[in-house]
C-alpha atoms as one frame of an Amber mdcrd trajectory, in Angstrom:
protein
  -9.778 -25.377  27.835  -8.753 -27.967  25.265  -6.047 -30.441  26.216  -3.591
 -31.380  23.531  -3.260 -34.897  24.871  -2.796 -36.934  28.006   0.237 -38.908
  28.965   2.539 -36.739  26.930   4.800 -33.710  26.942   3.907 -31.008  24.424
   6.513 -29.379  22.196   9.519 -30.470  20.203  11.539 -31.065  23.364  12.255
 -34.482  24.857  12.787 -36.242  28.164  16.023 -38.171  28.616  15.987 -40.478
  31.613  19.189 -41.889  32.990  18.211 -44.544  35.486  20.739 -45.037  38.257
  22.786 -41.989  37.391  21.238 -39.881  40.131  19.710 -37.302  37.844  17.295
 -36.873  34.975  17.513 -34.286  32.209  14.243 -32.699  31.155  14.716 -30.557
  28.064  12.823 -27.358  27.416   9.752 -27.718  25.216   9.833 -25.168  22.430
   8.761 -24.951  18.755  12.220 -25.359  17.274  13.309 -28.200  19.526  16.158
 -26.303  21.183  16.447 -24.937  24.684  17.870 -25.393  28.131  17.586 -28.387
  30.413  16.883 -28.643  34.098  18.655 -31.362  36.116  16.941 -32.794  39.171
  18.009 -35.435  41.667  17.139 -39.034  40.930  14.957 -39.391  43.992  12.987
 -36.358  42.956  12.803 -37.106  39.240   9.613 -38.247  37.505   9.382 -41.938
  36.920   8.489 -43.320  33.506   4.863 -43.667  34.548   4.471 -39.955  35.378
   1.667 -38.263  33.496   1.915 -34.735  32.091  -1.102 -32.728  30.997  -0.349
 -29.503  29.093  -2.803 -27.066  27.627  -2.630 -26.648  23.852  -0.501 -23.732
  22.710   1.663 -23.429  25.862   5.398 -24.063  25.876   7.177 -24.972  29.125
  10.334 -23.042  29.975  11.788 -25.351  32.623  10.961 -28.257  34.872  12.466
 -28.719  38.323  11.993 -30.541  41.625  10.961 -29.061  44.906  10.316 -30.783
  48.241  10.286 -34.194  46.665   7.615 -33.368  44.122   7.827 -32.362  40.477
   7.053 -28.691  39.743   7.025 -26.587  36.609   8.215 -22.992  36.524   5.540
 -20.321  36.132   7.261 -18.799  33.107   5.352 -20.093  30.105   4.953 -18.892
  26.550   2.676 -19.499  23.612   3.632 -20.793  20.206   1.345 -20.131  17.237
   0.621 -22.450  14.381   3.581 -24.776  15.046   3.123 -28.504  14.379   3.485
 -30.402  17.643   5.708 -33.318  18.510   5.048 -35.482  21.533   7.598 -37.387
  23.612   5.968 -40.428  25.027   7.010 -41.092  28.621   5.266 -44.368  29.197
   6.965 -47.527  30.409  10.364 -46.923  28.891  13.124 -49.483  29.150  16.147
 -48.317  31.164  18.728 -46.199  29.372  16.371 -45.511  26.446  14.804 -42.274
  25.328  11.221 -41.875  24.224  10.573 -41.469  20.513   8.919 -38.358  19.112
   5.650 -38.735  17.263   3.776 -36.005  15.421   0.304 -35.221  16.642  -2.297
 -32.909  15.235  -2.565 -29.614  17.089  -6.055 -28.843  18.312  -7.617 -25.410
  18.194  -5.649 -23.187  20.561  -7.713 -20.913  22.772  -6.724 -17.942  24.878
  -5.276 -19.209  28.128  -6.153 -17.827  31.510  -5.770 -18.743  35.155  -6.976
 -22.326  34.809  -4.108 -24.536  36.036  -2.187 -27.248  34.300  -1.727 -30.292
  36.486   1.288 -32.557  36.703   0.734 -35.906  38.311   3.538 -37.909  39.909
   2.554 -41.424  40.968  -1.062 -40.311  41.182  -0.361 -37.193  43.302  -1.568
 -34.132  41.353   0.434 -30.916  41.319  -0.943 -27.690  39.896   0.633 -24.831
  37.954  -1.258 -21.556  37.451  -0.719 -20.210  33.963  -0.490 -16.616  35.131
  -2.911 -13.732  34.824  -6.279 -14.313  33.164  -6.369 -13.206  29.544  -9.323
 -10.851  29.741  -8.997  -9.871  26.082  -9.113 -13.340  24.529 -12.894 -13.444
  24.082 -13.253  -9.880  22.723 -10.372 -10.458  20.310 -12.012 -13.638  19.007
 -15.295 -11.760  18.615 -13.639  -8.926  16.670 -11.846 -11.392  14.389 -15.074
 -13.211  13.601 -16.867  -9.931  12.984 -14.147  -8.675  10.626 -14.143 -12.003
   8.827 -17.902 -11.826   8.340 -17.683  -8.237   7.088 -14.881  -9.157   4.674
 -16.798 -12.129   3.313 -19.940 -10.034   2.928 -17.986  -7.337   1.066 -16.481
  -9.876  -1.342 -19.877 -11.453  -2.058 -21.491  -8.030  -2.539 -18.828  -6.944
  -5.012 -19.053 -10.220  -6.915 -22.829 -10.597  -7.057 -24.357  -7.301  -5.894
 -25.956  -4.677  -8.160 -24.135  -1.632  -9.529 -25.092   1.311  -7.318 -24.401
   4.972  -8.066 -24.308   7.830  -5.572 -27.295  10.088  -5.120 -26.717  13.343
  -7.004 -28.043  16.693  -5.837 -29.766  19.023  -8.278 -29.381  19.143 -12.041
 -26.273  17.487 -13.411 -24.170  18.722 -16.294 -20.804  18.276 -17.896 -18.354
  21.016 -16.845 -16.614  21.366 -20.222 -18.147  20.756 -23.620 -14.971  20.222
 -25.607 -14.955  17.254 -27.968 -11.662  15.664 -28.852 -10.224  13.250 -31.377
  -7.778  10.395 -31.520  -4.427  10.247 -33.291  -2.184   7.288 -33.976   1.270
   7.050 -32.433   2.721   3.959 -34.013   0.049   1.307 -33.582  -1.508   2.959
 -30.533  -4.389   5.404 -30.416  -4.266   8.452 -28.158  -7.053  10.871 -27.362
  -6.416  14.627 -27.445  -8.513  17.758 -26.940  -7.696  21.133 -28.508  -9.081
  24.583 -27.730  -8.259  28.156 -28.702  -7.306  29.821 -32.012  -5.381  27.566
 -34.373  -2.961  30.391 -35.129  -2.194  31.014 -31.431   1.035  29.734 -29.810
   0.578  26.078 -28.822   0.540  25.273 -25.101   0.609  21.591 -24.125  -0.987
  20.606 -20.803   0.286  17.227 -19.563  -1.881  15.729 -16.822  -0.867  13.652
 -13.820  -1.694  10.222 -12.476  -5.292   9.170 -11.921  -7.126  12.046 -13.633
  -7.207  12.363 -17.417  -6.584  15.622 -19.267 -10.136  16.916 -19.077 -10.529
  16.109 -15.364  -7.240  17.809 -14.506  -7.519  20.973 -16.594 -11.212  21.624
 -17.249 -11.077  24.761 -15.077  -7.896  26.043 -16.745  -8.669  25.352 -20.406
 -11.293  28.109 -20.972  -9.010  30.833 -19.572  -5.823  29.714 -21.321  -7.629
  29.084 -24.612  -8.268  32.826 -24.968  -4.584  33.419 -25.811  -3.113  30.025
 -26.671  -3.818  26.947 -28.729  -4.322  24.605 -25.781  -3.506  20.946 -26.436
  -4.542  18.371 -23.815  -3.618  14.734 -24.569  -4.589  11.752 -22.408  -1.782
   9.460 -21.259  -1.984   5.784 -22.015  -4.359   3.986 -19.604  -6.163   7.275
 -18.860  -9.283   8.837 -20.299 -10.047   7.657 -23.821  -6.507   6.684 -24.841
  -5.532   3.070 -25.405  -5.022   0.669 -22.529  -1.525  -0.663 -23.100  -0.511
  -3.793 -21.193   2.791  -4.130 -19.420   5.000  -1.919 -17.266   5.456   1.740
 -18.172   8.098   4.343 -17.373   7.798   8.119 -17.306  10.035   8.273 -20.379
   7.376   6.285 -22.294   4.767   8.921 -21.448   7.079  11.674 -22.718   7.747
   9.879 -26.016   4.046   9.236 -26.546   3.268  12.918 -25.896   5.823  13.895
 -28.557   4.160  11.386 -30.882   0.788  13.085 -30.357   2.300  16.513 -31.083
   3.977  15.156 -34.228   0.629  13.815 -35.403  -0.922  17.240 -34.809   1.901
  18.968 -36.699   3.382  21.092 -33.881   7.155  21.564 -34.055   7.543  24.042
 -31.185   5.390  24.531 -28.124   5.262  25.582 -24.481   4.677  22.845 -21.897
   2.922  22.748 -18.543   3.214  19.432 -16.698   1.446  18.742 -13.424   2.384
  15.973 -10.940   3.222  12.869 -13.029   2.831  15.091 -16.093   5.561  17.331
 -14.688   7.897  14.346 -14.572   7.122  13.527 -18.195   7.680  17.204 -19.060
  11.168  17.043 -17.535  12.079  14.132 -19.833  10.516  15.890 -22.794  12.447
  19.134 -22.179  15.736  17.260 -21.752  15.401  15.193 -24.925  13.759  17.828
 -27.147  15.151  21.227 -26.051  14.856  22.565 -29.603  11.079  22.010 -29.512
  10.195  23.049 -25.948  10.237  26.839 -25.789   9.286  27.261 -22.146   8.739
  24.717 -19.384   6.283  25.076 -16.503   6.229  22.483 -13.730   3.567  22.261
 -11.028   3.104  19.948  -8.040   5.950  17.709  -9.181   9.467  16.653  -8.197
  12.708  15.127  -9.406  12.399  12.321  -6.843   8.794  12.325  -5.620   8.979
   9.361  -3.223  12.101  10.215  -1.262  11.077   8.580   2.034   9.232   5.463
   3.164   9.652   3.893  -0.249   8.961   0.320   0.850   5.674   1.177   2.623
   4.645   3.172  -0.450   5.330   0.187  -2.687   3.379  -2.131  -0.376   0.500
   0.352  -0.390   0.487   0.207  -4.205   0.268  -3.595  -4.109  -2.551  -3.613
  -1.587  -4.497  -0.900  -3.406  -4.095  -2.681  -6.732  -5.239  -5.984  -5.236
  -8.307  -4.288  -3.750  -9.078  -2.469  -7.001  -8.941  -5.702  -8.968 -11.848
  -6.947  -6.898 -13.570  -3.578  -6.565 -12.291  -0.165  -7.624 -15.174   1.665
  -5.996 -13.654   1.995  -2.526 -10.829   4.333  -3.532 -13.127   6.146  -5.959
 -15.729   6.728  -3.228 -13.080   8.148  -0.909 -11.748  10.604  -3.522 -15.233
  11.469  -4.781 -16.602  12.361  -1.345 -13.460  14.225  -0.300 -13.434  16.498
  -3.345 -17.189  17.093  -3.277 -17.253  17.973   0.418 -14.298  20.323   0.033
 -16.043  22.104  -2.842 -13.233  21.362  -5.317 -15.810  19.550  -7.473 -19.156
  21.295  -7.737 -22.252  19.229  -6.957 -23.661  19.856 -10.455 -20.617  18.050
 -11.899 -20.809  15.059  -9.531 -22.258  12.572 -12.034 -19.642  13.415 -14.662
 -16.851  13.201 -12.094 -18.066   9.843 -10.727 -18.202   8.281 -14.187 -14.770
   9.659 -15.104 -13.238   8.284 -11.890 -14.556   4.800 -12.621 -13.044   4.823
 -16.110  -9.912   3.009 -14.946  -8.277  -0.333 -15.504  -7.245  -1.343 -11.958
  -3.994  -3.004 -13.018  -2.831  -0.467 -15.621  -3.839   2.451 -13.420  -1.344
   1.348 -10.765   1.312   0.573 -13.371   1.310   4.291 -14.191   1.519   5.116
 -10.497   4.514   2.843 -10.045   6.259   4.735 -12.853   6.124   7.822 -10.634
   7.424   5.753  -7.702  10.477   4.751  -9.756  11.119   8.188 -11.256  14.396
   9.915 -10.349  15.736  12.795 -12.453  18.173  14.234  -9.918  21.225  13.105
 -11.891  20.229  14.883 -15.124  17.476  17.445 -14.534  20.093  20.197 -14.144
  21.033  19.674 -17.791  17.681  21.052 -18.991  18.441  24.239 -20.910  14.946
  25.671 -21.239  13.406  28.689 -19.432  11.592  27.070 -16.499   9.024  28.071
 -13.888   8.014  26.057 -10.808   4.533  26.362  -9.277   4.535  24.921  -5.756
   1.389  24.296  -3.668   2.776  24.771  -0.158   0.501  22.211   1.524   0.853
  19.391  -0.996  -0.111  16.117   0.671   0.901  13.852  -2.258   4.197  15.212
  -3.586   6.120  16.536  -0.540   6.798  20.258  -0.763  10.476  19.741   0.137
  10.940  17.639  -3.024   9.349  20.383  -5.119  11.748  23.000  -3.776  14.575
  20.562  -4.401  13.532  20.289  -8.047  13.409  24.082  -8.355  17.023  24.238
  -7.156  18.230  21.357  -9.325  16.640  22.613 -12.521  17.688  26.209 -11.824
  14.141  27.544 -12.135  13.944  31.070 -13.535  10.836  31.693 -11.481   9.206
  30.013  -8.470   5.549  30.724  -7.693   4.055  29.533  -4.409   0.351  28.927
  -3.825   0.057  29.250  -0.025  -2.050  26.651   1.760  -2.924  24.781  -1.438
  -2.837  20.980  -1.638  -2.160  18.599  -4.472  -5.629  19.272  -5.879  -4.648
  22.948  -6.269  -4.908  22.878 -10.057  -8.648  22.423  -9.419  -9.013  24.455
  -6.230  -6.876  27.439  -7.367  -7.238  27.561 -11.180  -7.046  31.360 -11.316
  -3.664  31.354  -9.564  -2.316  28.829 -12.068  -3.703  30.683 -15.053  -2.216
  33.989 -13.869   1.208  32.435 -13.216   1.298  30.644 -16.582   0.201  33.678
 -18.608   2.644  35.944 -16.777   5.596  33.644 -17.379   4.805  33.019 -21.042
   4.219  36.717 -21.703   7.438  37.829 -19.982   9.485  35.229 -21.803
C-alpha cells in the first residue's frame, strides 16, 4: 500500500500542542478541515518528535491515549479526490502550532487489513484498518476494462469503416410513391400525395423519429382508395430541410399549414400520430374553420407527466452519443422492429437507410419539443369532431396520458387497440385504417 508521507498527519486537520497545560488537543483529520477533537493527558500525549504514518486516502476519526501509549480509533473513512494538507509535527517550539503545507496526493488504492502504525518515541503501535476490501481488485479490473472498451469504441467510430447489416433475401422498397417539395417561406418541405385528386383530402402528420413514409407506408395504400392522402415530412425529418435552432410543436403545426396552403387545400381531415398528434391539436385549435375532423393516435396533452428530469437527462446523453455515433440507437430500433416482425425482412435495407437519415442534434431538438409540450390548459377549447385511437400497451406515450387527453378534448369516439404498443401504426395498420374510415364516413 502506498504511504502518503512519513512524519506527518494526513488531512486538513491539525495538531495543537499545549506544553505544560496537562493536555494536548488532536483535531480530527477530514477533507473540509472541520471535526471533533480528542483531549488526552499530558503524560500520555505524543511529543513533538512522534511520527505518524497514514495510508493514502484514509481519514482519522479520533485519536486518544490508552495505557500510556497513543492509539487511534478503529473508525476510519475514505476521502476521494481531495487535495491533502499536512501538519508537520517535527521539533516544534513550545506554545506554537505546526503550519499546514499542501502535498500532492498519491494514487489511492483500495485499503484492506494491512495496519497503519503509529510510533511514539520509537515504540510502534498498530491500527488495523478493518475488514479486507475483497472487491477492490475486481472493481479496478472492471474499470480498466470499461475504459478500454470505451476508448476502442471511440476510435472505431472515428476511424473505422462504415458497416451495414447483413440483409436476408431480396430487398425492395415497401412503397413506390414519389413526392415533391414545396416552399414555406424560405424553407423547403417534402410531401407525398396519393389517391384521387378529387377525393376529400386527409392529412397524415407523422411523429418523432420516423418520417411520413416510414410511419404511414402501410396505411397509405388503403386510405388512398377513398381519400386524397397528403403526407408531409416535418422539418429535420425525411427529405425536408434541416432547420437549426430550437423548435416547438406549434412550429410544426404552422409549417404543416404552410405545406397545405402551397398545395391549395382549404379544408381537410387530419390524423396525427404521437408528436404529430400534438401538432394536430395546435392545428385544430388555431384553424378550426379548416380542420373538418380530427383523429389523434398514440398521443397526449402532456406526454411526459412523470420523471421529467431523468427524461431530460436521457435526451442529453442520447444526443451526446449520437453526435459521435448515431448507429447505436439505430441498431437497437432496427433489430427490435425486425425481430418483432413489424418491419419485414425484405424492407430491412430501406428501413436501415431511412433510420440513418438523421441529424443527431436536430433530431433531439424535435424530441425535446414533445418533452416541453403541454396542451392541458387549452385542448378543451378545440371545437372539432374528434376521435382518439389508443394503443393499450404503449411503452412511449403512457396510456394514462392518452385517456386523459380523450377526456380533456371531449373525444366523440375512443377506439382502443388492445395489447398494441407505440409502434401500433405499423403493427396494426388494418385496425387504424378501419377506425379512420369509420369515423370519417359516419361524420
